[in-house]
Each structure stands twice: as C-alpha cells, then as structure tokens.
ZAMARGU-4260 file (C-alpha; in steps of 0.2 Angstrom, whole numbers, plus 5000, padded with zeros to 4 digits):
<rodrens>
0) 4935/5087/4951 | 4928/5097/4937 | 4921/5097/4919 | 4932/5107/4907 | 4925/5115/4892
5) 4937/5122/4878 | 4927/5133/4867 | 4935/5139/4850 | 4952/5142/4858 | 4964/5152/4848
10) 4982/5156/4853 | 4994/5167/4843 | 5011/5170/4849 | 5018/5187/4843 | 5033/5188/4832
15) 5050/5189/4839 | 5055/5208/4841 | 5071/5213/4834 | 5077/5228/4844 | 5093/5233/4852
20) 5111/5227/4847 | 5113/5212/4858 | 5109/5195/4850 | 5102/5204/4835 | 5107/5190/4823
25) 5099/5176/4833 | 5083/5187/4834 | 5082/5190/4816 | 5085/5171/4812 | 5071/5167/4824
30) 5059/5179/4816 | 5063/5172/4799 | 5059/5155/4805 | 5043/5161/4813 | 5037/5169/4797
35) 5041/5153/4787 | 5029/5143/4798 | 5013/5137/4789 | 5000/5146/4800 | 5004/5164/4803
40) 4995/5181/4804 | 5000/5199/4804 | 5000/5197/4823 | 5011/5182/4825 | 5012/5163/4824
45) 4995/5154/4826 | 4998/5139/4838 | 4980/5134/4842 | 4966/5136/4829 | 4948/5136/4836
50) 4951/5121/4848 | 4935/5115/4855 | 4932/5100/4867 | 4924/5094/4883 | 4933/5084/4896
55) 4921/5076/4908 | 4924/5076/4927 | 4935/5062/4932 | 4940/5057/4914 | 4958/5053/4909
60) 4961/5062/4892 | 4977/5061/4882 | 4983/5074/4870 | 4992/5066/4856 | 5002/5073/4842
65) 5020/5078/4836 | 5031/5091/4843 | 5025/5109/4839 | 5006/5104/4837 | 5000/5114/4852
70) 4998/5101/4865 | 5009/5109/4878 | 5001/5126/4874 | 4984/5119/4877 | 4989/5112/4894
75) 4997/5129/4899 | 4981/5138/4894 | 4970/5126/4905 | 4983/5129/4919 | 4982/5148/4917
80) 5000/5150/4913 | 4995/5157/4896 | 4980/5168/4891 | 4970/5163/4876 | 4970/5175/4861
85) 4952/5171/4858 | 4939/5158/4865 | 4934/5152/4882 | 4940/5140/4895 | 4926/5134/4907
90) 4927/5124/4923 | 4910/5117/4928 | 4902/5131/4916 | 4912/5145/4924 | 4923/5155/4913
95) 4941/5155/4920 | 4950/5165/4907 | 4955/5179/4919 | 4957/5167/4934 | 4975/5166/4940
100) 4983/5149/4941 | 4983/5148/4960 | 4964/5150/4960 | 4960/5137/4947 | 4964/5122/4958
105) 4975/5114/4945 | 4991/5104/4947 | 5004/5101/4933 | 5019/5089/4931 | 5032/5092/4918
110) 5046/5082/4910 | 5059/5090/4922 | 5055/5086/4940 | 5058/5103/4948 | 5060/5097/4965
115) 5069/5106/4979 | 5086/5098/4980 | 5089/5104/4998 | 5073/5096/5005 | 5069/5078/5008
120) 5056/5068/4999 | 5044/5070/5014 | 5047/5089/5014 | 5045/5091/4995 | 5028/5082/4996
125) 5023/5092/5011 | 5028/5109/5004 | 5011/5114/4995 | 5002/5109/5011 | 5013/5119/5022
130) 5010/5134/5011 | 4992/5131/5013 | 4994/5131/5032 | 4987/5114/5034 | 4988/5108/5053
135) 5003/5097/5057 | 4994/5081/5061 | 4983/5082/5045 | 4998/5086/5035 | 5008/5071/5041
140) 4994/5059/5038 | 4991/5066/5020 | 5009/5065/5015 | 5010/5047/5022 | 4994/5042/5013
145) 5001/5049/4996 | 5018/5040/4999 | 5009/5024/5002 | 4998/5026/4986 | 5014/5029/4976
150) 5024/5015/4985 | 5037/5028/4991 | 5038/5025/5010 | 5056/5019/5010 | 5062/5036/5002
155) 5054/5049/5013 | 5070/5054/5022 | 5081/5054/5006 | 5086/5069/4996 | 5082/5071/4977
160) 5100/5068/4973 | 5099/5050/4981 | 5085/5045/4969 | 5083/5037/4952 | 5074/5046/4938
165) 5058/5035/4940 | 5058/5039/4959 | 5061/5058/4956 | 5045/5058/4944 | 5035/5049/4958
170) 5040/5062/4970 | 5035/5076/4958 | 5018/5067/4955 | 5015/5065/4974 | 5019/5084/4977
175) 5006/5089/4963 | 4993/5077/4969 | 4995/5079/4988 | 4983/5094/4989 | 4970/5085/4979
180) 4967/5097/4964 | 4952/5097/4953 | 4962/5094/4937 | 4979/5085/4935 | 4990/5090/4920
185) 5005/5080/4914 | 5016/5086/4901 | 5026/5071/4894 | 5032/5066/4911 | 5040/5050/4907
190) 5049/5055/4891 | 5066/5056/4900 | 5065/5038/4907 | 5069/5021/4899 | 5056/5010/4892
195) 5054/4998/4908 | 5052/5013/4919 | 5039/5021/4908 | 5029/5006/4908 | 5030/5004/4926
200) 5025/5022/4929 | 5010/5021/4916 | 5003/5007/4927 | 5005/5018/4942 | 4997/5033/4935
205) 4982/5022/4929 | 4980/5015/4947 | 4981/5033/4955 | 4968/5039/4943 | 4957/5024/4947
210) 4958/5027/4965 | 4957/5046/4966 | 4945/5049/4951 | 4953/5066/4947 | 4952/5074/4930
215) 4968/5069/4921 | 4975/5077/4905 | 4991/5069/4899 | 5002/5075/4884 | 5012/5063/4874
220) 5019/5060/4856 | 5019/5041/4859 | 5004/5033/4852 | 5007/5017/4862 | 5006/5027/4878
225) 4991/5036/4872 | 4982/5020/4868 | 4987/5012/4885 | 4982/5026/4896 | 4968/5036/4889
230) 4949/5034/4891 | 4949/5047/4877 | 4962/5053/4865 | 4963/5070/4856 | 4974/5068/4841
235) 4981/5085/4837 | 4990/5092/4822 | 4995/5110/4818 | 4985/5117/4832 | 4969/5108/4828
240) 4960/5092/4835 | 4960/5080/4821 | 4950/5067/4830 | 4942/5065/4847 | 4937/5048/4853
245) 4941/5032/4863 | 4957/5022/4859 | 4946/5009/4851 | 4937/5021/4840 | 4953/5030/4834
250) 4962/5014/4830 | 4948/5005/4822 | 4939/5020/4813 | 4952/5034/4810 | 4944/5050/4804
255) 4957/5054/4791 | 4973/5047/4784 | 4983/5058/4796 | 4976/5049/4811 | 4977/5032/4802
260) 4996/5035/4799 | 4998/5041/4817 | 4990/5028/4827 | 4996/5010/4827 | 5013/5002/4828
265) 5018/4999/4814 | 5006/5012/4805 | 4993/5008/4793 | 4998/5004/4775 | 4990/5018/4764
270) 4989/5017/4745 | 4981/5028/4732 | 4967/5020/4721 | 4978/5017/4706 | 4991/5008/4716
275) 4978/4998/4726 | 4971/4990/4710 | 4987/4982/4706 | 4986/4973/4723 | 4968/4969/4724
280) 4955/4967/4710 | 4940/4968/4721 | 4928/4983/4717 | 4930/4999/4727 | 4918/5012/4733
285) 4917/5025/4719 | 4923/5039/4731 | 4938/5030/4738 | 4954/5038/4733 | 4965/5031/4747
290) 4964/5013/4754 | 4971/5008/4770 | 4975/4991/4779 | 4983/4988/4796 | 4998/4977/4795
295) 4990/4964/4807 | 4976/4962/4794 | 4988/4957/4779 | 4987/4938/4781 | 4996/4924/4773
300) 4984/4914/4761 | 4986/4901/4748 | 4974/4911/4737 | 4982/4928/4739 | 4994/4938/4728
305) 5012/4934/4727 | 5024/4945/4737 | 5043/4944/4740 | 5050/4945/4758 | 5062/4960/4759
310) 5066/4957/4777 | 5059/4953/4794 | 5060/4961/4811 | 5057/4949/4826 | 5048/4957/4840
315) 5046/4943/4852 | 5029/4935/4851 | 5026/4945/4834 | 5036/4948/4818 | 5036/4962/4806
320) 5037/4956/4789 | 5042/4968/4775 | 5035/4963/4758 | 5037/4969/4740 | 5022/4965/4729
325) 5027/4971/4712 | 5032/4989/4714 | 5023/4991/4730 | 5030/4989/4748 | 5019/4981/4761
330) 5021/4979/4780 | 5013/4964/4788 | 5013/4959/4807 | 5012/4941/4810 | 5013/4929/4825
335) 5031/4923/4827 | 5026/4905/4823 | 5019/4911/4806 | 5035/4920/4802 | 5048/4909/4809
340) 5051/4899/4793 | 5051/4914/4781 | 5067/4919/4773 | 5073/4934/4765 | 5069/4933/4746
345) 5056/4920/4748 | 5039/4922/4739 | 5024/4921/4749 | 5005/4924/4745 | 4995/4936/4755
350) 4977/4942/4755 | 4968/4958/4761 | 4951/4954/4770 | 4938/4966/4762 | 4930/4969/4779
355) 4947/4976/4786 | 4950/4989/4773 | 4948/5007/4777 | 4942/5020/4763 | 4946/5038/4762
360) 4940/5051/4750 | 4951/5063/4739 | 4953/5075/4754 | 4959/5060/4765 | 4943/5060/4775
365) 4936/5043/4780 | 4921/5037/4770
</rodrens>
C-alpha cells in the first residue's frame, strides 16, 4: 500500500504526423481534429493541465468526468504506461517518473477483460504468481483464497469462453489483485455490463477494498457509481480537477456550476439571477449570479408558486415531476405517494426552501 502524490502533472500528446502516402487523408483529418481541440500548444494537445492531488494509503478514490477529460491518461501515468510531460508522481514520497511499470507494484483492470482464452480460470489467476516464481503450495493457497474472496470457486476449471461478462470481470480483478499490489487501478471496468451486474460488482469491489485495504483508484463517467463507491471523488473536466472531496461534500457543496450539474440524478436546477427572481421573490446575496436547487428540494406547498405539470417519470419509490412555472422549466423529485395523483396539465404549487439554495458568482464559483 502506498500514498500517491500527484504534483502539477501536465501531459501533452504530440500532433498526428502526416508523412508517407498510406492513410494520408485519415492522418490529415485527425490532425485537423486535434488542432481544433480547446487546449493545444505548438507541441500538441494538452490532455492534463497541472493536476495535483494526494491519495492516502488504503483510500478508495474515484476519478469522475466525461469522456476525453483525462481520467484514463491520469491512470496510465500512475501505472507507468505513459510519461508525464511535466510534474511528478510520488509513491510514499519517492519520485517514480522514471520507474518502469513492472517496478511500481501497481495492478490495473480495463474495460476489456484481457484474459488468456486457452487457460482455465485457475491458471489465469495464477499466471502473475508463476511469473514471479512463487512456490507451488503457496501459489495454490493464494489462488484459492482469492477465488473464495470473489466467490469464484465453482469456475476455477472453466475456460473464459464458458463464463458470462460479470464472471470474466471477476477473473480479471482476481488476476490483478492476487499478487497484492500497492495500488489497484480500475478503468471503467463495469461499463460493458448490464445494470444488475454493475450493481453486484460494485458491492463486491467495496467488500474487497474493505478486506484488503489496498489503495484503489477507480475511473468512471457515471456519477451514481462515483457516489456509491468512492471515499473521495476527483471531479475532472478538460484535464483539470474541478473538485476534490467526499461524496457528501461534492453533492451538498458543489464548488462550481459544472460540478453542480454533473453530480446528482437528476442534476441540479440552475437559473440565472434574472430568471430566478420570476420564481422566488426572496432576497438574494448581492454577488449571486446563478441560483441552484436540487430536484429533491423543490417541494409541494400550499403557499408556493403555481406550476403546470408537463409530464411525470415514475421511478419506483420516487417520481420525477417536470413542471413549467411561467416560462421556466423545473424538475422536481417527489416520493411516489406524493406524485401518484398528479396528472399532466394539472396546476400545483411548489416552494423553494431558502436553506436548500446554492449560490454561484458570475464565474460559476460557489459563494
């Protein structure tokens, strides 16, 4: 296990080279796309911009953000699969920038399972231990312990082709963890699986982390996954960390409007000051230019403002209620019992508790 320090990491990928006759048109098109990206220099595309963070030993940290924000690149830098352009990566205070991947004691699991198709589950899990020349008795015991931890004992003699997607991912996790690395990296490992399997494997990963105490870094673009798994979340955008905090902090006190609109399902309702005054006459902080409120905090109230129900989305125990107050659209989240008698086109009255409002300045930064 290790403390990881990321100190002002910058990663620039060089522009596509257009040389030779083969695939010239595709290379030119890729170069044009790269040069049209928002963050470029003369050297190439800036993928990470002075990223700094500290991940404590044994912590479970989630990197959250949309595709192309630099999550996977950051993971690859930590694993040693890419070299930073600038900045330092330190394990327990030691700079590992020049350390090859095999000497970092890091394991990584990807979206694809990358298992050896001709080897059984047992042999796939045992492979890294055999390459490390572990004695046979110790190897067998270690593999069986890992299989028991991941509830995989019945599959040990099967080939990968005989397993489901969820089972394949368990084998990939077991193979990565069996040598007990200092750091375990997971790059959207469950994105190819259906919802029930993702939920089951999330519970499994939390259980494994609790038992092993290894430092986990988990990449996802799913905010629900981030909230359910992470002890800390690093919210990323355009190669930068927008907010670093616990799930409760990020949900309750988003640092800016981007984080506010990213975390939560459905996302926070955000309105500029002029629009908000048409909804609520209560005084606002002088610097507030954007006002936000979570859908769960828009409440039915006999003393509220009138709003017309556009439509509803039943979600089981809860219902999304889409409202129109004058020219402004609102999204509310109510208990199913509160919403079961509401009809499309009906006028209801809603209120906005002042203590649940979020205020942001003209730059979108939380006040």
